[in-house]
C-alpha positions in Angstrom: -24.4 3.5 24.2 -27.7 4.9 25.1 -27.9 8.3 27.0 -30.9 8.9 29.2 -32.9 11.4 31.1 -32.6 15.2 31.1 -28.8 15.3 30.9 -28.8 12.9 28.0 -31.5 15.0 26.3 -29.4 18.1 26.8 -26.3 16.5 25.5 -28.0 15.0 22.4 -29.6 18.3 21.4 -26.3 20.3 22.2 -24.5 17.9 19.7 -27.1 18.4 17.1 -27.6 22.2 17.3 -24.2 23.2 18.6 -23.7 24.6 22.2 -24.5 28.2 21.5 -27.6 27.6 19.5 -28.9 25.0 22.0 -28.5 27.4 24.9 -30.7 30.0 23.2 -33.1 27.4 21.9 -33.5 25.7 25.3 -34.3 29.1 26.9 -36.9 29.7 24.2 -38.5 26.3 24.8 -39.5 27.5 28.3 -41.1 30.6 27.1 -44.9 30.8 26.5 -45.8 29.4 23.0 -47.0 32.0 20.6 -50.6 31.5 19.4 -52.5 32.8 16.4 -56.2 33.2 16.2 -57.6 31.1 13.3 -60.8 33.1 12.3 -63.4 31.1 10.4 -63.7 32.3 6.7 -67.2 30.8 6.8 -68.5 33.2 9.5 -70.4 36.1 7.9 -69.7 38.4 10.8 -65.9 37.6 11.0 -64.9 41.0 9.8 -67.0 42.6 12.6 -65.4 40.2 15.2 -61.9 41.0 14.3 -62.6 44.8 14.4 -64.3 44.5 17.7 -61.3 42.6 19.2 -58.8 44.8 17.7 -57.1 42.0 15.8 -54.5 42.4 13.1 -53.8 39.9 10.3 -50.6 38.0 10.5 -48.7 38.5 7.2 -47.8 35.3 5.6 -50.2 33.2 7.6 -53.6 33.2 5.9 -56.9 33.3 8.0 -54.8 34.0 11.1 -54.8 37.1 13.3 -53.2 38.4 16.5 -54.9 40.5 19.0 -53.6 44.1 19.5 -51.4 44.4 22.5 -50.3 40.7 22.7 -46.7 40.6 23.6 -46.0 37.3 22.2 -49.2 36.0 20.6 -50.0 33.9 23.6 -51.9 36.2 26.0 -55.4 35.1 26.1 -54.7 32.2 24.0 -52.9 30.2 26.7 -56.1 30.2 28.8 -58.0 28.9 25.8 -55.4 26.3 25.2 -55.6 25.5 21.3 -59.4 25.7 21.7 -62.2 27.7 20.3 -64.0 30.7 21.6 -66.6 33.2 20.2 -68.9 30.3 19.6 -66.6 28.4 17.3 -65.4 31.3 15.2 -61.9 31.5 16.6 -59.5 28.5 17.1 -56.1 29.3 18.8 -53.1 27.4 17.5 -49.3 27.8 17.0 -48.8 30.2 14.2 -46.2 28.0 12.6 -48.7 25.1 12.5 -51.1 27.2 10.6 -48.5 28.4 8.2 -47.1 25.0 7.5 -50.4 23.9 5.8 -49.6 26.3 2.9 -46.5 24.3 1.8 -48.9 21.6 0.6 -49.6 22.0 -3.3 -53.2 21.6 -4.3 -54.7 21.6 -7.8 -56.5 24.6 -9.1 -59.9 22.8 -9.2 -61.5 20.8 -6.3 -59.0 19.2 -4.1 -59.1 15.9 -2.2 -56.9 15.9 1.0 -56.3 13.4 3.8 -55.2 14.4 7.4 -53.9 11.1 8.6 -53.5 11.8 12.3 -55.9 14.7 12.6 -56.7 15.2 16.3 -56.9 17.6 18.0 -58.1 19.4 14.8 -56.3 22.7 14.4 -54.5 21.7 11.2 -57.8 20.2 9.9 -59.4 23.5 10.3 -56.7 25.3 8.4 -56.9 22.7 5.7 -60.7 23.1 5.5 -60.3 26.9 5.4 -57.9 26.6 2.5 -59.7 23.9 0.5 -63.2 25.4 0.9 -62.4 29.1 1.2 -63.8 29.8 -2.3 -67.2 28.5 -1.2 -67.1 30.5 2.1 -69.0 33.5 0.9 -71.9 31.3 -0.2 -71.9 29.4 2.9 -71.8 32.6 5.0 -74.3 34.4 2.8 -77.6 33.2 4.3 -80.1 36.0 4.8 -81.8 36.9 8.2 -84.4 34.2 7.7 -81.6 31.6 7.0 -82.5 31.4 3.2 -79.4 30.4 1.2 -78.2 33.1 -1.2 -78.1 32.8 -5.0 -74.6 31.1 -4.9 -76.1 28.1 -3.2 -77.1 25.5 -5.9 -77.7 22.7 -3.6 -75.5 20.4 -1.4 -74.7 18.0 -4.2 -73.5 20.7 -6.4 -71.2 22.0 -3.6 -69.8 18.6 -3.0 -68.9 18.3 -6.6 -67.2 21.7 -6.9 -65.4 22.3 -3.5 -63.5 19.0 -3.0 -63.2 16.8 0.1 -61.2 16.6 3.4 -60.9 13.3 5.1 -59.9 13.5 8.8 -58.6 10.3 10.3 -57.8 9.5 13.9 -57.1 6.0 15.4 -58.2 6.9 19.0 -62.0 6.9 19.3 -62.3 9.4 22.1 -59.8 11.7 20.3 -61.9 11.2 17.0 -65.1 12.2 18.8 -63.4 15.4 20.2 -62.0 16.1 16.7 -65.4 15.8 15.1 -67.0 18.1 17.8 -64.2 20.7 17.2 -64.8 20.7 13.4 -68.6 20.7 13.8 -68.3 23.8 16.0 -66.2 25.6 13.5 -67.3 24.5 10.0 -70.6 25.1 8.3 -73.1 22.1 8.4 -73.1 22.1 4.5 -69.6 20.8 4.6 -70.3 18.1 7.2 -73.9 16.8 7.1 -75.2 17.0 3.6 -72.6 17.1 0.9 -70.0 15.3 3.1 -67.2 17.4 2.0 -65.6 16.8 5.4 -65.7 13.2 6.6 -64.2 11.2 9.5 -62.4 7.8 9.6 -61.3 5.7 12.6 -58.3 3.9 11.1 -54.9 2.8 12.2 -52.9 5.2 10.0 -50.3 2.6 9.5 -52.9 0.2 8.0 -55.6 2.6 6.7 -58.4 0.3 5.4 -61.3 2.7 5.6 -59.2 5.5 4.3 -58.1 3.4 1.3 -61.7 3.2 0.1 -61.7 7.0 -0.2 -58.2 7.2 -1.9 -56.5 8.5 -3.9 -55.9 12.0 -2.7 -54.2 15.0 -4.2 -52.5 15.6 -0.9 -51.9 13.9 2.4 -50.9 15.6 5.7 -49.0 13.3 8.1 -48.6 15.3 11.4 -46.8 12.4 12.9 -46.9 11.3 16.5 -43.4 12.2 17.9 -41.3 12.9 20.9 -42.9 16.4 21.4 -39.9 17.7 23.3 -41.5 21.0 24.3 -44.5 19.3 25.8 -42.2 16.9 27.7 -40.2 19.8 29.0 -43.2 21.5 30.4 -44.8 18.4 31.8 -42.6 18.5 35.0 -39.6 16.5 36.2 -41.1 13.2 35.1 -41.5 14.4 31.5 -37.9 13.9 30.4 -36.8 11.5 33.1 -37.8 8.6 30.9 -36.3 10.0 27.8 -33.5 8.0 26.2 -31.6 8.2 22.9 -33.6 5.3 21.7 -37.0 7.3 22.2 -36.6 9.2 18.9 -35.5 6.0 17.1 -38.6 4.2 18.2 -40.8 7.1 17.1 -38.9 7.3 13.7 -39.6 3.6 12.9 -43.4 4.2 13.3 -43.1 7.5 11.4 -41.6 5.7 8.5 -44.4 3.1 8.4 -47.0 6.0 8.5 -45.2 7.9 5.7 -45.0 4.8 3.6 -48.7 4.2 4.0 -49.3 7.9 3.2 -47.6 7.7 0.0 -49.8 4.8 -1.0 -52.8 7.0 -0.5 -51.7 9.7 -3.0 -52.5 10.1 -6.7 -49.6 10.0 -9.0 -48.1 13.5 -8.7 -49.7 14.1 -5.4 -47.7 15.4 -2.4 -47.1 14.2 1.2 -46.7 16.9 3.8 -44.8 15.4 6.7 -44.5 17.3 10.0 -43.5 16.8 13.6 -43.0 18.9 16.7 -39.8 16.9 17.5 -36.4 18.4 17.8 -34.4 15.3 16.8 -33.3 15.0 13.2 -33.8 11.2 13.6 -37.6 12.0 13.5 -37.3 14.6 11.0 -34.8 14.6 8.0 -33.7 11.1 8.6 -37.3 9.7 8.3 -37.7 11.5 4.8 -34.2 10.3 3.8 -35.0 6.7 4.8 -38.3 6.9 2.8 -36.5 8.2 -0.3 -33.7 5.7 0.0 -36.1 2.8 0.3 -37.9 3.9 -2.9 -34.7 4.3 -4.8 -33.4 0.7 -3.7 -36.7 -1.1 -4.2 -38.8 -0.6 -7.5 -41.7 -2.3 -5.8 -42.1 0.5 -3.4 -44.2 3.6 -4.2 -41.7 5.9 -6.1 -41.2 9.4 -4.8 -38.9 12.4 -4.8 -38.2 15.1 -2.3 -39.2 18.8 -2.8 -36.1 20.9 -1.9 -36.3 23.5 0.9 -35.8 26.2 -1.7 -38.7 24.8 -3.8 -40.8 24.4 -0.7 -40.5 28.1 0.1 -41.3 29.1 -3.5 -44.5 27.0 -3.3 -45.4 28.5 0.2 -45.1 32.0 -1.1 -47.3 31.2 -4.2 -49.9 29.4 -2.1 -50.4 32.3 0.3 -50.3 35.1 -2.2 -54.0 35.0 -3.0 -54.8 35.6 0.7 -52.0 37.7 2.3 -48.7 39.4 1.5 -45.8 37.0 1.1 -43.3 37.0 4.0 -40.1 39.0 3.9 -36.7 37.2 3.7 -35.3 39.1 6.6 -33.1 36.4 8.0 -32.7 36.8 11.7 -29.4 35.2 12.6 -28.7 34.7 8.9 -30.4 31.4 8.5 -34.2 32.1 8.0 -35.1 31.3 4.5 -38.3 33.4 4.8 -39.8 35.1 7.7 -43.1 36.9 8.6 -43.4 39.3 11.5 -46.6 40.9 12.6 -47.4 42.4 15.9 -46.2 39.9 18.5 -45.9 36.9 16.2 -42.9 35.8 14.0 -42.6 32.6 11.9 -39.0 31.9 10.7 -38.4 28.9 8.4 -34.8 27.5 8.4 -33.6 25.1 5.8 -32.6 21.5 6.8 -31.2 18.9 4.6 -34.5 17.9 3.1 -37.1 20.1 4.7 -37.6 23.3 6.8 -38.0 23.9 10.5 -39.4 26.7 12.7 -37.7 26.9 16.1 -38.9 29.2 18.9 -35.6 31.1 19.6 -35.9 32.7 16.2 -39.7 32.7 15.9 -40.9 34.6 19.0 -42.0 31.4 20.7 -43.5 29.6 17.6 -42.6 25.9 17.1 -40.7 23.7 17.1 -42.2 22.5 13.9 -40.4 20.5 11.2 -41.9 20.2 7.7 -41.0 18.2 4.6 -42.6 17.7 1.2 -42.4 14.6 -0.8 -44.0 14.1 -4.2 -45.3 10.8 -5.5 -43.9 9.9 -8.9 -46.3 10.2 -11.9 
């Protein structure tokens, strides 16, 4: 029997999380969302900027900073919304969203990555910062007259040595805004000449343009979902139309998207699946259905899950070149690993096949579910 509306939403989540946890989680969902400042590693004056604004780095979240005196990471960021300021040098986003991109394993050399549902662009910017960070000093190193420094050997050379990021978005207006966001933040060398960053306008469930650029070392699927926190803050009408079938409808599409994403990977490549939904129907169950289908049908792309413990080990290894690994100071006893800087905390809790960051234990960050699936070799 279907349950509906705000009362049904409450009952469903209380059943999943337990009454006590749901009470604290529901209260936290009403709180301001914690934001982090993603500072462009390609900006030659970035160090001066963070000093001038009194920013402090967020341990465990590379490229991200928090302004001194912020009580929850949201002051100032809320007005900006997840947008840019300082002429495209800063992009505000949920600290958990930024951290989640470091679960994705990438090869030591040039990497090819697909962001399947890329708008509005925050995760794409973190991916670009990560993929092309080694080239950032050369891109930021032009002299006062604009002459490239000695590290710049030409656009073709850079394309060959730095990898590629493909950003896909099905909605044309959203794609245009996505492209404008990335063009404001990233160097022209990545976009206009070497085409290290490219855009496609595909239906992610049937990615014909993207298929021409495949295969990829990694695919990010930040899947369209229920977005419970957004619904809660959108007023009485937000959850009035919610029903227990709502997550199920999203989950069916999410499974189709995840199946398409697996087909875009190189053998041994990884799919990073994420949602901002609370329901396990859209989270663990989607990944479990994906794995079960592959196990039953040899004609499907074969894959295997990366366990939550393995995910955390990968995360710590991936961030170590950039920042100090987070402490495992489990607040509430369930955090696998946690980072806490001034006003920002990201706490990852294990689920059956992934990890989740929830705002009641993460100072307003989240909700964000993340799972990692490896395509068989």
